[in-house]
N, C-alpha and C positions, 0 to 999 in steps of 0.2 A: 309801343305796340297797342296798348289799350286805347290811346287817343286815336290811332289810325283806324282801329276797328269801329270806334264810335263815329268817326267822320265818314267812313265807308258806309255804315248803316244809314246815316242821315241822307247820304246821296242816293242810296237805293230807294229809301222811302219817298224821296222827292220824284223818283222816276215812275212810280206806279200810281194807281187811282186810290181814292179815299176808301173804297171797300175792299181793297186787296190787302194781303198780309205779307209782311217781311219779318223773317226771324233768323237769328244766328243759330246754325245747326251744331257748331262746335269748331274750335280752331279758327281757321280762316274761311270756313264754308258757311254760306247763307242759303236759306230756302225762301222762295217767293211763291205764294199761292195767288193766282189770278182768277177772278170770278168772271162768269158770263162772257167767255171768249167765243165769238161767233166764227172767226176764221183764224187759221194758224198764222196768217200774215200779221195779225194784230200783235201776236207775241214777238214776232221779229222786230216790229217797230219799237216795242218797249226795250228789247235787248239792245238795239242800236242807241236808244236814249241812254241806257246804262253805260255803254262803252264811251259815249261822248262825255257823260258826266264824270266818270272816274279818270278820263284822260287828263283832266286838269290836275295840276300838282296839289298835294295836301301840304298845308303850312303848319308844321308841328314843332314847337319849341325852337323856332328860329331856323328850321330846316325845310327845304322843299323835298317832298317824298313823292315819287311817281309809282303808280301801281297799274296792273292790268288784271283782267279776270277772264275766265272761261265759263261758259254757261251750257248746261244740259237741260233739255226740255222733254217732259212727258205730258201727253194730252188725255184728258178724261172725256168720254169713256173708252175711246178706241184703244188706248195703250194699257188701261187697267181700270178695275172697278173699285179699288180701295187704296187708301193712302200709302200703305206699305209697298204695294206693287208699283204705284206711280213714283214713289220716292226711289225705289230700286232702279227703275228704268231711267229716270232722270239722271241718276248717278252714272249709269252706263253711258248715257249720252254725254255727260260731262267729261268722262275719261276719253271718249272719242274726240271731243273738242280739244283736249290736251294733246292727244296723239297727233292731231292735224296742225300742231304748231302753236296752240294756245291763242288767247285773244280773239276767239270766235264763239259762235253758238251753234249747237247741233240738236236736231230733233231726234228722239228715239225712233229706231226702226227695228223690225223683227230680225234683220240681219245682225244687228248689234247683240241681240239676245243669243243668236246662234253662235256668234263669235265668242261670246262670254262662256257659253256652255262648252264649246270646243276647248277654250283656254283652260277652264276648270278641269275638264277631262284629261287634257294633256299634262297639266300640272300634277294631277294625281298619278298618272302613268309614269311621269318622270321621277317622282318620289319613289315609286316602286322599282323603277329601273336602277336607281342608285343603290337601293337596299338589296336588290337581287342580282347585281353585277351584270346588267344588260348593256352597259356602256363599254365601248372598246376603242382602241386607238388605230388610226392610220397615220402614216408619215409621208410627207412629200419632200423629195430631195432638193437641195440647193446646190448649184454647180458653179465652180470657179471658171470664169470665162478665159482665163489665161492657161490653166493646166487642163481644164475639162473634167477635173475630178469632183466627186461629191464631197463637199466639205461641211455640210450641215443638213439637218432634217428639221422640218416643222411638224410639230405634233398637232394632229387634227382629231377632234372628238367625233365619234360616230355612235348612233343609237339604232338598234334593230329591235322593234317591239314585236312580241309574238303574234299580235293581231293586226297592228297598224303597219307592220313591215318597217322598211327603212324610213326613219323620220328625218327630214332635212334639218341641218343645224340652223338654218334661217328660221325655222319654226320653233325649235325647242330652246335655243339659246335666249331668245327674247322672253320666253315664258320663264326660264330659269332666272333671268335678271329681275323680272317683275315680282316673282314669288320669293326672292331671296335665296334660292337654291344655288345660285351661281358661285357663291363662296365655297360651299362644300364640293361642288363639281370641279372648281379650279384647283382645289387641294388634291382631289382624286387624280386629275390630269398630271399634276406635278409629281405625285407619288409614282404613278404608272410610268411616266417618262423616265424617271430616275431608275426605276426597277428594270426597264428595258435596256437602258444604257449599261447597267451592271451586268445583265445577262449577256449582252454582246461582248463586253470585255472579258467575262469569264469563259466565253466560247472562243476566245482568241481572235475575235474580229477587231479590225482597226476602227473602233467606234469613233463616230464623228459627233460634233457638237449638236445638241438638240434644242430647238427653240420652242418655248411654251408661251402661249398668249396669256396675258394678265388682264383680268376683267376690271372695270372701274371699281367694283366693290372690293375686290382683292387689293387693288392699288391703294385704297383708302384705309386698309387694315393696318393699324399701328404695329401689329406683330408680324407683318409680312416677312420682313428680313429674318426674324428669328425662326419662322416656320421653314423658310427656304434653306437656311443654314442647317436646321435639324434634319431635313430630308437628305441633303447632300451628305451629311455625316453618317446618317443611318445606312446609306448604300455605299459609303466610302467612294464618293465621286468627287473628282477635282472640280471646283467651281467653274473653271474655264470651259467645262463640257456643257454648261447650261447657258442658254440665251433667253432673256425675258423680253417679250415683244409687248410694247405699250403703244396704244394709239394716241395720236396727238390731241384728239378731242378730250381725252382724260386729263392731259396736262393743262389745258386751257381753263379748267374749272377752278384751280387754285395753284397758280404758278409757284408761289413761295413754298407751299407745302410739297408740291410735286418735286421741286428741286432738292429739297431735303431728303425725300424718300428715295429719289434716284441716286443720290450720293451715298446713302446708306447701303443700297443694293450694290452699287459699284464697289464699295469697300469690301464686300464679300468675295469679290473676284469673279463674279459672273459677268457675262457680256450683255449689253443693253442694245436693243434695236427699236427704232422709231417706226411704227407700222403705219401704213396707209398715208404716207406723207403726201401733202398737197391737197387733201380732202378737208382739212380742218382750218384753213386760212392761217397756217403758221407763218411767222415772219422769220427773217434771217437770224434775228436775235435768239430765237428758240434753239436753233442748232448750236449757237455759240454758248448759250447759257446752260444747257443740259448735257450731261456727260455720256452721250450716246456713242457707241462704237460703229453702228450701222444704221442706215436709213433705207426703208423699203419704199420704192415707187409703187403707188397703187396701180392695180391692173387696169383701172379706168383710163389711165394715161398711156398705158403700153398698148392697149387694144388697137388703136388706130395710129400708132406711131409712124407707120410707113406712109399713110395717105393724108394725115392731118398735120399741117405745118405747125399749128399751135401746140399740139401734144409733143411733137418732135422737139420744138424749142424748149418746152417746159422740162422734158426729160434731160436734155443737154444741160440746162441751167441747174437742175437739181444735182446732177453728177458733178459739175464743176464746183458748185457751191459747197457740197459735202466734202469733196476732196481738198478744197482749200482749207477746211477745218480739220483735216486728218480723219475724216469719217468715210467708211466704205459704203458702197451703194449696191443694193439688191433690187432687181426689177421683177415684179410679180406678173403672173399671167402670160408668160412668153410661150406662144404656141406655134410660131412659124420661124423658118430659117431666116427670113428677111428681117424679122424683129431682132433675132439673135445677132445678125450681122451689124445692124444699126447700133445696137447696144455695145457690141464689142468695139466697133470703130470709135465710139464716143466714150470709151474707157470705163464703162460700167463694170463692176467687179464680179458680181454673181447674178445668176438668173434662176428663176423658179417657175415651173409651168409644165403644161402637157407636152411641149416640144421634147423635153427629156423624160418626164415621167408624171403620171397621175399620182395622187395619193395612194399608198399601198399599205396593206395589212402588214403586221410585224414580220411574219414569216417570209413574205416577198422582199421586204426591206433587208432582212438578213441575207437573203440570196443575192440581192443587188450589191450589198457591201462585200460579200464573200467573193463575188466575181470582179470586184473593183471596176464596175461599169463606169464608163466615161462618155462625155460628149464625142460624137464622131470628129475625126481629125479635121475634116474640111470645114467644120463650123468654128474651129479655133483660129484659122488663118495664120498668116505670118506677119508680124508687125515688129517694128524696131523697138528696142528697149525704151520705155518711157523715162525721161529724165525727171528728177524730183528736186524742187527748190523749196527751202523753208525760209519764211520771213518771220523774224522775231521782232514784233512791234506791237503797238497799241491800236492798230487799225481796227475799225469797225468791220463787221462782216460784209457790208455793202461795198466798202472800199476794197476789201480783199477780193471780192468777186470781180470787181473792175480790173484789178491786177491780173487775176486768173484769165479773164477774157483777152487781155493784151497778149498773153503768152500761149494761149491755147493752140494757135496755129503752129507753134514751134514744138508741140507735143510735150509740154512741160507740165508736170503735176505740181500744184502749189499746196504746201502745208503752211499753216499759220500757228504761231505760238505768241502768247502775250506776256509770258514771264520766262526767266531763264530755266526754272524748274520744269515748266511745261515743255520747253524746247528739248531738254535732255531726255524727258520721258518719251516724246515722240521719236527722237533719234534711236531709242532702244527698240522701237516697234516697227520703224519704216526704213527702207533704203533711201538715203538722201545724198544727192550729188553736191549741193551747194547750200550754205546757210548765210543769209544776210541779216546782220544784227544792227538795229538802230541803237544809238549810243545811250539813250535813256531807257532803263528798264526798272520796274518797281522793286525787284527782289535781289538783284546782283549787278555788279559792274559789268559792262559789256566786254571789256578786255578779259575779265575773269571768266566769263562764259566762253569767249573765244578760246582761251587756253584749255578750258575743260573739254570743249568739243574736240579740239585738235589732239588732246591726249587720249581720249576715249575712242575717237573715230578719225584716225589720221588720213583716211582716204577721202574725207569730206573737205571741200574748199570752203573756207570761212572768211567773210568780209564784214568789217565793222563800218557802218555808214553814219557819218556825223551829220 
């Protein structure tokens, strides 16, 4: 690390003039003071020289190390009259450069200062909102496309400020993440959701599973599992009543650690949902590797599902792929009957969106649950019972998807298992018509698995394929 900093400093020094100053400000941050700049374009030229210089790899202890940088710029005298002000404004410009994707330079503007002031004001107000209980919950129902019943709710945070009015989650969630408040907010949401579940149960309602979003900061908390278990025990709630929604971009940051965390959470008995699927460049291996129960198709792909053939094909593929791995599929942002019909025809399991209900405050959700409100009958349609086939083999997800495509016209749902134990577990959770077992399995003899399946599930046809 020290050798890299020295090499980086040398290259910066070679990019400026003899009368300019290069200094290390701390950590991995450097400050450059340029003298006698007549036009701002001259600063841009130097920045481009810096980018070209550091693009070349550093050779340190026999290794090639590649780096990038972001640059923020403040100009004297228009941006500030003293070093402190100029440094502060250059820092704001630096963070703007990082927000825009890094690897670029940005000049300070008065709008940046205004945005910073707004962010500081909003952060202060958010801290006060947490302390003064100004946050509250809405819930949006998720509906089963086969029965039409509400089978789950997603917990959504809302904030009404006494002066600012309703503050959009798009505004305050990003502030919470940047300020480090997201951890305490996430714990508050978990507590409140479990408290609401307990109240609904005590009121005699047939309470449904509640989904809670897990932030990146929460997910990286080593004590997350212990905290969730403690809250469930505190309100005497069965773990199956809780679903944790995790976005795929969180998983991509450290797949090995993510897998361990998910398996720990799964061991608690809670349900796991992969949120915003398709937006983070996930591969098929992600669904195979991580123990998710449900996948949520992002609303961006559902919005134009009727008119856009690419979106339609993508949704069909996600549904087929997930089902082949024994994972249920939820479509977000369903707003029209046409979208609902498309998803039902293509075997999507659940939908969420304004077609059935907007997010509702707790008292309206209680009323909805008490009425046992369902999707209108004409949206459910009449379809034949879908057949289900399980293949017990060491096939890769891409090969399993190919098998599923071969059978999709026959209205066959494909489940895959890679071990005998996994096959028996899936059989306990799903209705299966036929099981095809390849002779070589890593954990048990194929004939032993055949006998076990036939004794536990005599209605299932079992074939061993040599």
